[in-house]
Each structure stands twice: as structure tokens, then as C-alpha cells.
N, C-alpha and C positions, 0 to 999 in steps of 0.2 A: 504494500500500500504506500503510494507516494504521499508527499506532504499535503498536496491539495485534497486528495481523497481522505486522508486522515482528518483534516480540519472539517471536511464536509460531514463526516460521520460523528466525530467526537467534539468538535468545536475548538476554538483557538486557545492558545496558552498566553499568559502574561506572567511568566515565572517571577517569583520573588528572588531577590538577591540574598546572599548569606546573611547580611545584617537584618534584612526583613524577616528571614526565617527565625533568626534569634529573637526578634521582637515578638513574633507570633507565638513562639514557644517559651517566652519569658515566664519563669515561675513553675514550669512543668516539673514533676517530681521524679522523672526517670531520665536516664542518659539518652542522648541523641547525638548524631553526627551527620555531616554532609559528605556524600560520596559522589562518584562520577567525575565529570569534567571540572567541577568547581574545586574538588580536592586536589587535582593536578595543578590548577592555577594557583591555589593557595600555597602549595609547596614550592613551585618553580618561580612564582612571581611573574610568569608570562601570561598575558591576557589571551583568552581564546573565546570563541563563540559558544553559546550555551542555548540548547533547545528548551531545557527545563532545569529544575533544581531537584536533586535526589536527596532525601533525608532518611537516615536509618534509625531504627529502633529495635530493641529486642522484642521478639514476637510476644512473649508473655506480658509485656508492658502495654499491650493494646488497650486494656480497660482504662489505664491512666491517660493514655494518649487521647482516647475519645472524650474522657471527662474534661480534659483541658481544651480540646479543639472545638467540640460541638457548640459551645456558646458563641464561637467566633466564625466558624466556617461550616460548610456542608462536606461531609466525608463520604466518599464512594469507594467501594471495593472494585478492583479491576482484576478479574480472573479470566485469563485467556482472551482478553479484549471485551469481555462482557462486564458492563458497569452496573453496579447495584448500590442504592443508598445504604450506608452503614451507620446505624444509630446505636446499636449495642454490639458487644463482642460476640454474642451468640449468633448474630446474623452473618458472620464471616464464614465463607465456604471453606471446607477443608482444602488445603493446598494453595489457597490464595496468599500471595506474598506482597501484593501491591495495593496501595490506596492512593486515590487522587483527591485533592481538596480544592474547593472554590468557595467564594463568598455566598453565592446562591445560584439558582438554576439559570439565571440570565448572565452570569459572570464568566470570565475566562478562568481556566484552570491555573492554580497558583503553585502547586508543589506535588511531587511524586514521592510518596512515602514507601519505604521498603521495610517489610517485617523480617527481621534477621533471626535465623536459628542460633541457639546459644545453649550453654549449660552454665548456670550461674552467671558470672561476669565474663565467661569465655566466649569470644566470637567464634562462630563456626561458618566455614565457607559454604555457600550454596552450590558451588561447583563440585565439591567433594567434602563430605562430612568428616573425613580424616584430617583435614587441614584446619587447625585451630590456633588461636592466639588469645591471650588475655586482652581485654578491651583496651587497656592502657598501651599495649604494643600494637594493636590493630588500628589505632587512631592516633592523632596528634593534635595539639592545640596550636593554631597558627597565631601570627602576630595580631590578628583582629580579635583574638580571644575566643574564637569559635573552634569547636572540635570537628576535625575532618578525618575521613578514612585515610590511613597511611598510604603513601604513594605506591609502595610495593604491593599492597593489597589491592589498591585500585587497578593497577596494571594486571595483577592476577585475574581480577574479575573481567577486565576488558579484553583479555587474550581470546576469549571464546568467540567473539564476533570479528575481531581483527579488521575493523573498518579503517578507512583512511584516517579518520580523526583519532582512532586508537593508536595507530602507528605513529602519528605525530606526537601524541602524548608520551609514547615510549621514547621517542627520539629526544624530546626536550627534558624528560625526567631522568633517564638513565645516567647521564653524566653527573648528576647530583646525588645519586644513591651511594650509600656505603657498600663496601664489598659484601658484608653479611646480608644486606637487603637484596643485593643482586643474586646471591646464592639462594636465598629463600624464594625469590621470584622464579628462578630457573627450576628449582626442584618442584615447586607447586605446579608450574606449567607442564613440566615433563610428566607429572603424575596425571594431570587432567587432559592434556593434549600432547601425547608422546611425539607426534610428528610436526609440532608447531614450528613455523619458520622463525619465530622469535628466539628459539633455543640457540641457533647459530649466532645471532646478534649478542645474546647474553654471554655465550662462551667467549666471544672476543673481548668483552668487557671484563669478564672474570679473570682472563689470562693476564690482563694488564693491571688488575687491581689486587691480585694476590689471594683470590678465593674468598671464602667466608664461611659462616656457620650454617649448618643444614637447617631446613625448616622443621617446625614441630608438626609431624604427621603421625597420627595414631595408627597402630597396626590394624 
């Protein structure tokens, strides 16, 4: 579905900026973080285009998320492209990982919320549940005071689609990563996509940076 067809069916977006997300979530009682392209921009300092803003929460924190958001915005679940109003946690379909929010039915969409698997405060990758990190290692707080998904984790998630913008994100981020982060990224991509073309690129960087520590992957 191209952009024009998407907008015809789902309506336009007017995405919030990270500071606007922080204002919307001010006072919420559970952890949250911004992922996707905004996390790459926050880490590199290099501006890029953004189609939307992606905000992560732990899945079990959905009740607190709805309690905080519903007085301000309308929340919809997006399950395989099917949108449904979400007023209580019980209305969330099994397997749904994505929520969209907007002010009301006549308004543009503001944010895309991702419900993240976890055990306690341990982040678990949607790509492979063996890939896990403590939330403090899976995220970082940028100079704007906002928590973002760590660049190595963002690239791990982006590897699946390998779009032009994902390759650009890899190119601008890789020179700034620590050797241990490059090693983590390589190992997790090899686990999830054994023939991925990024592996060669990462090997070249690892050879010049002295390697690094392996990823935390459960057996």
C-alpha cells in the first residue's frame, strides 16, 4: 500500500515531536521510551525525516497507559491493519502489539505506541525472545532528557525490513557505536537473519575496532 492509498484508508498523520510526546505522557506512572527513527536522530544528532513517532511501553503496563491517555486522546488498537477503539485493557486482541492515538475521530493520528514483551524490567526483542536486555541497557536518556531505545537495539529491530532509510540509519550510526555494541548488533542479526547483508558491513567495523562482548541471548 503506497502513501496515498494508506492516507485514503486510514487518514493523515500529524506526528508529535519527542518533547510533545513527553508533554502528553507527563506524570505517567510507568516507563516509556521513543524508538524508531527518532532514537537514531537523538543518538547521532543528525536530522532525518520522520513519518510518525514510535513510543514503547511494557505490555503489562497497558492499564496504566490507558488510564493516563484516555482523558486526553482516543486510543485505537491496530492489529494487522484493523483498527478498533481501545477503552479498556480487556478489549485488546491477543497478539496485538500496536496502538494509535489521536485527539478525536476528526483529528490526525499523533503517535504509534508499541507494546513490548518483557519479564520484569527486562526488555525482550520481538524479533527473537532469546534476545534480552535490562531496560537500562536497552535504552538511553538523551540530552533532551527523554528516554530512547538504544541505537544498537534500534538497528537490530530495523534489520528485518532493511529499507533505504534503515540502511542510512546504519551508515550514520555505526561509526559512533562502541565495539561491544557492534558485537551485540552483529550477533543478534546473525541469530534472526543469518544471511543478512549487514553482517559483512558489521564485520568490517568489528575488525577495525577490536571486537566486543557477545550479546545476552538465552539458550
